[in-house]
Each structure stands twice: as structure tokens, then as C-alpha cells.
C-alpha positions in Angstrom: 46.9 -67.7 -10.2 45.1 -64.2 -10.4 48.3 -62.9 -11.9 48.1 -65.6 -14.6 44.5 -65.3 -15.0 44.9 -61.3 -15.6 47.4 -62.0 -18.1 45.3 -64.2 -20.0 42.7 -62.0 -20.2 45.1 -59.3 -21.6 46.5 -61.5 -23.9 42.8 -62.2 -25.3 42.2 -58.6 -25.4 45.3 -57.9 -27.4 44.5 -60.6 -29.8 41.0 -59.4 -30.3 42.0 -56.0 -30.8 44.8 -57.0 -33.5 42.0 -59.2 -35.3 39.6 -55.8 -35.3 42.9 -53.5 -36.3 43.4 -56.2 -39.3 39.7 -56.4 -40.5 39.4 -52.4 -40.1 42.6 -52.0 -42.2 41.3 -54.1 -44.7 37.6 -52.8 -44.8 39.2 -49.0 -44.9 41.7 -49.8 -47.6 39.5 -49.7 -50.6 38.3 -45.7 -48.9 42.6 -45.1 -48.7 43.3 -45.9 -52.5 40.2 -43.9 -53.5 41.5 -41.0 -51.6 45.1 -41.1 -52.6 43.9 -41.7 -56.4 42.2 -38.5 -56.0 45.3 -36.3 -55.0 47.3 -37.7 -57.9 47.5 -36.8 -61.0 46.6 -39.0 -64.2 50.3 -39.1 -65.1 51.3 -40.4 -61.4 48.7 -42.9 -61.5 49.6 -44.6 -64.7 53.2 -45.1 -63.6 53.2 -45.4 -59.7 52.3 -47.3 -57.2 48.3 -47.4 -56.0 49.2 -47.7 -52.5 51.9 -44.9 -52.7 51.0 -41.5 -51.1 51.0 -38.5 -53.8 54.4 -37.2 -54.6 52.6 -33.8 -55.4 48.6 -33.5 -53.8 46.5 -31.8 -56.0 43.0 -31.1 -55.9 42.4 -30.8 -59.6 40.2 -33.9 -59.9 38.1 -32.4 -56.9 37.4 -29.4 -58.3 36.9 -31.1 -62.0 34.8 -33.8 -60.3 32.8 -30.8 -58.4 32.3 -28.2 -61.4 28.9 -27.3 -62.3 30.1 -25.9 -65.8 27.9 -26.8 -68.4 28.0 -27.2 -71.9 24.7 -27.4 -74.0 22.4 -29.8 -72.0 25.2 -31.7 -70.2 27.1 -30.7 -67.0 30.6 -31.4 -66.4 30.5 -32.0 -62.7 28.5 -33.4 -60.0 27.3 -30.0 -58.1 23.6 -29.4 -59.5 22.8 -33.1 -59.4 24.0 -33.3 -55.3 21.6 -30.4 -54.8 18.7 -32.4 -56.9 19.5 -35.2 -54.3 19.1 -32.9 -51.6 15.9 -31.3 -52.9 14.6 -34.9 -53.3 16.3 -36.3 -49.8 15.1 -33.9 -47.4 11.5 -33.6 -48.4 11.4 -37.5 -48.6 12.6 -38.4 -45.6 10.7 -35.8 -43.5 7.4 -36.8 -45.0 7.8 -40.4 -44.7 9.0 -40.4 -41.4 6.0 -38.3 -40.0 4.0 -40.7 -42.2 5.2 -44.0 -40.8 5.1 -42.3 -37.3 2.0 -41.5 -37.5 0.7 -45.2 -39.1 2.7 -46.7 -36.5 0.9 -45.0 -33.9 -2.3 -46.3 -35.2 -1.7 -49.5 -35.8 -0.1 -50.3 -32.4 -2.5 -48.0 -30.0 -5.8 -47.5 -31.9 -6.7 -51.1 -33.3 -9.7 -51.1 -35.7 -11.3 -53.7 -37.8 -8.8 -54.6 -40.3 -5.8 -53.2 -39.0 -4.0 -56.1 -38.7 -4.5 -56.9 -42.3 -3.6 -53.5 -43.2 -0.5 -53.7 -41.1 0.5 -57.1 -43.0 -0.2 -55.7 -46.6 2.3 -52.8 -45.4 4.7 -55.5 -44.2 4.5 -57.2 -47.7 5.3 -53.5 -49.3 8.8 -54.2 -47.8 9.6 -57.0 -49.6 8.3 -55.9 -52.9 11.3 -55.9 -55.1 12.3 -52.0 -56.9 11.6 -53.5 -60.5 8.1 -54.8 -59.8 6.7 -51.3 -58.9 8.9 -49.6 -62.2 6.0 -49.7 -64.8 2.5 -48.8 -62.4 4.7 -45.7 -60.8 5.7 -44.5 -64.4 2.1 -44.5 -65.4 0.8 -43.1 -62.2 3.6 -40.1 -62.1 2.9 -39.7 -66.0 -0.8 -39.1 -65.2 -0.1 -36.9 -62.0 2.2 -34.3 -64.7 5.2 -35.4 -62.1 7.4 -37.7 -64.9 11.1 -36.5 -65.1 10.8 -34.2 -62.2 12.4 -33.9 -58.5 8.6 -33.8 -57.2 8.1 -37.3 -58.9 11.0 -38.6 -57.1 10.2 -37.4 -54.0 6.8 -39.1 -54.4 8.3 -42.3 -55.5 10.7 -42.2 -52.3 7.5 -41.4 -50.0 5.5 -44.2 -51.0 8.2 -46.8 -51.3 9.5 -45.6 -47.8 6.4 -45.4 -45.8 6.3 -49.1 -45.6 10.0 -49.5 -43.9 8.9 -46.5 -41.8 5.5 -47.8 -40.4 7.5 -51.2 -39.8 9.7 -49.3 -37.5 7.1 -47.1 -35.6 4.9 -49.8 -34.9 7.4 -52.1 -33.8 8.8 -49.6 -31.4 5.3 -48.1 -30.0 4.3 -51.9 -29.6 6.6 -52.0 -26.6 4.9 -48.3 -25.1 2.6 -49.4 -21.9 -1.2 -49.1 -23.1 -1.7 -47.7 -19.7 -0.3 -44.6 -20.6 -2.9 -44.1 -23.4 -5.5 -44.7 -20.9 -4.5 -42.6 -18.4 -4.1 -39.5 -20.7 -7.7 -40.6 -22.2 -8.7 -40.1 -18.4 -6.9 -36.8 -18.2 -9.1 -35.4 -21.3 -6.6 -35.7 -24.1 -7.3 -36.8 -27.7 -5.5 -38.9 -30.5 -3.3 -35.9 -31.4 -2.8 -34.4 -27.8 -1.5 -38.1 -26.5 0.5 -38.7 -29.7 1.9 -35.2 -29.3 2.9 -35.4 -25.4 2.9 -39.1 -25.0 4.8 -40.8 -27.7 6.7 -38.3 -29.3 8.9 -37.6 -26.3 9.6 -41.4 -26.0 10.4 -41.3 -30.1 13.6 -40.0 -30.4 15.6 -42.9 -30.8 13.2 -44.5 -33.6 13.0 -41.2 -35.4 17.0 -41.3 -35.5 17.0 -44.9 -37.0 14.1 -44.2 -39.2 16.1 -40.7 -40.6 19.1 -42.4 -40.9 18.0 -45.6 -42.8 15.5 -43.2 -44.9 18.1 -41.0 -45.5 20.8 -43.9 -46.6 18.2 -45.5 -48.6 17.4 -42.6 -50.6 20.8 -40.9 -51.1 22.4 -44.2 -52.4 19.4 -44.9 -54.8 20.2 -45.7 -58.5 17.3 -47.2 -60.1 14.4 -45.0 -59.3 16.8 -42.0 -60.1 17.5 -43.7 -63.5 14.0 -44.7 -64.5 12.1 -41.4 -63.1 14.6 -38.8 -63.5 14.9 -36.4 -66.7 18.7 -34.6 -67.8 18.1 -31.6 -65.6 16.6 -33.9 -62.7 18.9 -36.4 -62.1 20.3 -37.3 -58.6 23.9 -37.7 -57.9 24.2 -41.6 -58.4 22.9 -41.2 -61.8 25.7 -38.2 -62.2 28.2 -40.3 -61.0 27.4 -43.4 -63.1 27.3 -41.1 -66.0 30.8 -39.6 -65.3 32.3 -42.7 -64.2 31.4 -44.2 -67.7 32.3 -41.1 -70.0 36.0 -41.6 -71.2 36.3 -38.6 -73.7 39.6 -37.6 -74.0 40.7 -40.5 -71.8 39.7 -42.4 -68.9 40.7 -40.0 -65.5 40.7 -42.1 -62.6 41.5 -39.6 -60.0 38.2 -37.6 -61.3 36.4 -41.0 -60.8 37.7 -41.5 -57.3 37.4 -37.8 -56.3 33.4 -37.8 -57.7 32.9 -41.3 -55.8 33.7 -39.9 -52.3 31.8 -36.9 -53.2 29.0 -38.9 -53.5 29.6 -40.6 -50.5 30.3 -38.0 -48.1 26.9 -37.2 -47.2 26.0 -40.7 -45.9 29.5 -41.2 -44.5 29.2 -37.7 -42.5 25.5 -38.9 -41.0 27.0 -42.1 -40.0 29.9 -41.0 -38.1 27.7 -38.1 -36.6 24.9 -39.9 -35.7 26.3 -43.4 -35.8 26.1 -44.2 -32.0 22.3 -42.8 -31.8 21.2 -45.5 -34.7 22.7 -48.4 -32.8 20.9 -46.9 -29.4 17.9 -46.6 -31.1 18.0 -50.4 -32.6 18.9 -51.6 -29.0 16.2 -49.5 -27.7 13.7 -51.0 -30.4 15.3 -54.4 -29.8 14.5 -53.9 -26.2 11.0 -52.7 -26.3 9.9 -55.5 -29.2 
């Protein structure tokens, strides 16, 4: 009986693994096609099998997609726009995360009159579509002298991201016992010391979740980038769109595929390196909340 049960369990696990492998292969198939296509020359792409491996792999498409050589006011590659995205993402993620942490700390443990109303307003901000704020934000950036600048895009992403980061931290900090705050107050700790010595050591999971969330949202953003950037300040998503929709001299699918992979590499790297911490952070927040 035990052998039959073990056999049934083993067969069940094998079936589950087979199903997961099939779905994983289906999910990764587009990435495989993109990668193999980027390593082929244009003649092989037009005459060969889409799923076949490249006969003579070449990195020409990758070099051309990345090349930062410029002619006049237009650049041929993604390099300058890649670094524009880095300049936008790093400060926007750091500022919105820090502001969200302080907001969440205050709203969770330092209640004041109207705090619930304020949190509700911030929560409402999470559900406002991008399109609604395009015109008001454009007017604000123009008045601040930040239109078509990297700093302007940083400000836009900080403003739009604070609602989400505040929500994440507030819900996480609600699960931290208030007795810890009171005990720290009895020891003479003030507002900042309590946050630094009590909350920050417990906040690693939610910091990881928030940073990955914000990084992904900002790096992959297209709408804000295309509306609020200028010719020299466009993020990589806008540059990728321009590159893919340009067919001067004939369509080069290998270059398009290489450019798409280059644009996706940072987010892919973040999830590969920190994906398990992201899941742990979500789980920790769910248990505490």
C-alpha cells in the first residue's frame, strides 16, 4: 500500500513538473526567438527558419543597436538613451522609496487628525490613470523650468510613485507592534531615532519589494518618457520605439531584436538577482498585514 502511495505521489510530481516545463518553454519561446534572431544576419532571417539556430552567429546587430554614434540631432544606437534611463531611474527610485518609508512610518505609527483621510487620498493616487495627469504635470514642469529634462522626468516618477511606496510601507509598518515604539519612547528615543533603530532594521523585505517595483515601473515607462522628454533626454523605451519604427534602408529585424533585449536586460537582471527577495518581501508583508 505504501509503495502504491509513493508511486502515485511520484507520478503526480512528474506530471506537475512536465506541465511546468511545457509552460516554461512556451513562456520562454519569444525570448529564444529574439535571441537567435539577433545573432543572425538579415539574409538568413528572410530565408531561414524562425526557430533555427544561427548558422554563422554575428554580433553585428548588437553593436549597431548599442552604437552611440550620432549624425546631426539623431543617434543611431541606444547607448545615450540607456544612460538617460539610468539617470532617471536611480534618483527616482531612491527618493520615492525614502519618502514612502517616512510617509508609511508616520501614517502607521504617528496618527494625527486627518491622517486616514490623507492616506485615502494617497491611495486614490494609485488608481489615477497616467493620461489624467499628463496636462497638469506638463504645466507644472513648464513653470518649474524642467520641461524636456532628465530632472523633470525624475520629478514626475517621484510624484507618481510616492502613492505606491507609501501604501507598501504603511501596510508593512502597521504589522510592527506599537509596543516597540512605546518602549523606545520610554528609553528617550525620538521620532527619527525610533525610525532608524527600530523600523529600519525590520524593513529590509519591504525595501526590496519597493525598490524592485519602482525600478520596473520607471525603467519600462513609455508614456511619461515620450510626453515629457526632449531629443536628448529620452529614456530607452522611447528610443527603442523610434528605432523599431524606423525602416531607413530596409527593416533590420536582427537589430530590432537586439535592441529590445538590451532595453529589457536591466529589469531581467534585477529579477534574476533579487527575485527571491521580492517574493520573500511580498510574503512578509502579507503575513504582517
